[in-house]
C-alpha positions, 0 to 999 in steps of 0.5 A: 749597746747600739747608739740611739739616733734620730734617723731611721736605722736602715741596716737594722730595717734590712736585717729585720726584713731578711730575718722575717722573710722565711716566716712570711713565705712559709705557706708557699715554701711548705706548699712547694715542698710537698709538690717538688719532693717526695713528701706528704703535706703533713711531712712538708708542714713538719719541715716548715715547723722545724725551720721556724723552731730552729729560728726560735732556738736562735732567738732564745740562745742569743737573747742576752748575748748580742751585745757581748758577741758583737752585732756586726759579727753576729749579723754576718754569721746569721746571714751567712747561715741563711745563704748557705742553708736556704741556698743549699736547700734550694739546690738539693733534691734529696729530702735529708739535704733539704731538711738540713738546709732548712734547719741551718737557714732557720737558725740564720734567720733567727740570728739575724732577727735577734740582732735586729730586735736588739738594735731596734729596742735601743732606738728612740722610737722602736715602733717606727723602726719596727713598722719600717721593717715590717713594711719591707718584709711585707712588700718583699714577700708580696713580690715573691708571692706574685713572682714565684708562680711564674718561675716554674714548679719545684721547691727551690724558688722561695728558698732561693728568694730568702737566700738571695735576700740575706746575700743582698743585706750582707753589705749593710752589716758594715754599718752595724757596731763591731762590738759594744762600746766598753766591755760590760762588767760581770754585773752588767752582763748578768743584769736581771731582765727588767719588768719580769712579770710583764715580760713573762706574761707577754712572752706567754701570750705571744705564742698563742696570739701567733698560733691563731693567726697562722692556724687561719693562714695555713688553711685559708686556701682550703677554705676558699677552694672547698668551702667557698667553692672558689677557683684557684685563680680567684683565691690567688687574687684574693690573697694578692689583694690581701697582701696589698691591704697588709701594706696599707695596714703597715703604713697606717701603723707607722702613721699612727705611731704612739699616738693611740698608746699601745693598749688600744691597738693591741687589745682592740685590734686583737678583738677585731682580728678575732671577728675577722677569723670567724668571718673567714672561717665561716665563708661560703661565698666570695664576698664573705671570704674576701672581706674576712681575709682582706680585713684580717691582713689589714689589721694583723700587721698593725697589731703585730707592730705594736706587740713588737714595740711593746716588747722592745719598750720593756728592756732597752737592751732588747732581750725581751724583744728577742725572747717575745719574738722567739716565743711568737715563732713557736706559735707560728710553727704550730699554727698550720698544724693546729689549723689542719687538725681543728678543721679536720676534726670539727670543720672550718667554722668551728675552727674559726670559733675556737681560734677567735675564742682563744684570741679573746682570752689572751686580749685581756692580759696583753692589754694589761701589759700594754697599759702597764708599759704605758704608765712606765715608759711610753715615750711620745716621739714625733715622727717627721713628715718626710720620714712617715712614708717609710713607716709600716707592718704583717706574716704567714 
């Protein structure tokens, strides 16, 4: 088991960043697949979905095995797979090789995320560490989004960025435990998941919550271009500002910490996100489009950080954190396809209404889980002023 400590566990923060970067870069990764390779937009989206499904599979497979296999060893295996998979896909020009690399890299990302989630759950304040990890991945993804367009065409740049990040994080794995302190007994290793009903409910709603976010994200560019009649440059500028707003949201989430509990940020935040989705999907001008996208990107990381923290609070061994994160990846994978199908069949405005209605439906059970966790085990941990600057949260 990871030892609990009061200082921010930077190896876990870095590992979290490396594991989450692939989903954050999904829009540009998929967009460049169909422009740099002989793939249709649908086929490129399928490759992106396969990458995320591979990542989710790693989480489901390793949810209860991180301590037994050893965090350091497993983290290094995950990072190695990410470097080899994404790096190979970036250099390859044959579609089968790119797909194989994406699947290998996705499994590596999921493995790194599983180790990070397990370690974060063992911290005295999981929310603080989660927001630090989300701040790191938000800032890095924003930098990649701003840099990649200036590096030429082709599918390799975003994939190479993920591989290089994994490579850069590798040296920090030396500070992770090599294995759990004494080998767990059979009874301990097979101990049932605590708070089973709450965990299952959260794991069931997480894919729906994630799907709605990524359904909007997957078609936001088309909304700006075709419905709001904006130029590509203007849409890009809105997205850049929105990513900056996401960083502010992450910082805000870290500053708030557990002061508001978890029920209000998760329940109230989800309702506000539903409003933002409706606004963005119905946008016909710059003001409405920018307002919806920027507000959504500000709120999304705040709520996400509390959802991850809630999952971590349900089991100090991190199993629910990994399972909920993997379930969320399933929704992330299905999001772009869902958004495309809904918008094609019913239009962007109707798509936004359907997605918002879905969010409102799942807000109630998610809030109920948060209220129950608050009554059981929501510790109030004071965050030192000198470390608050690192707290934060967001995705693609």
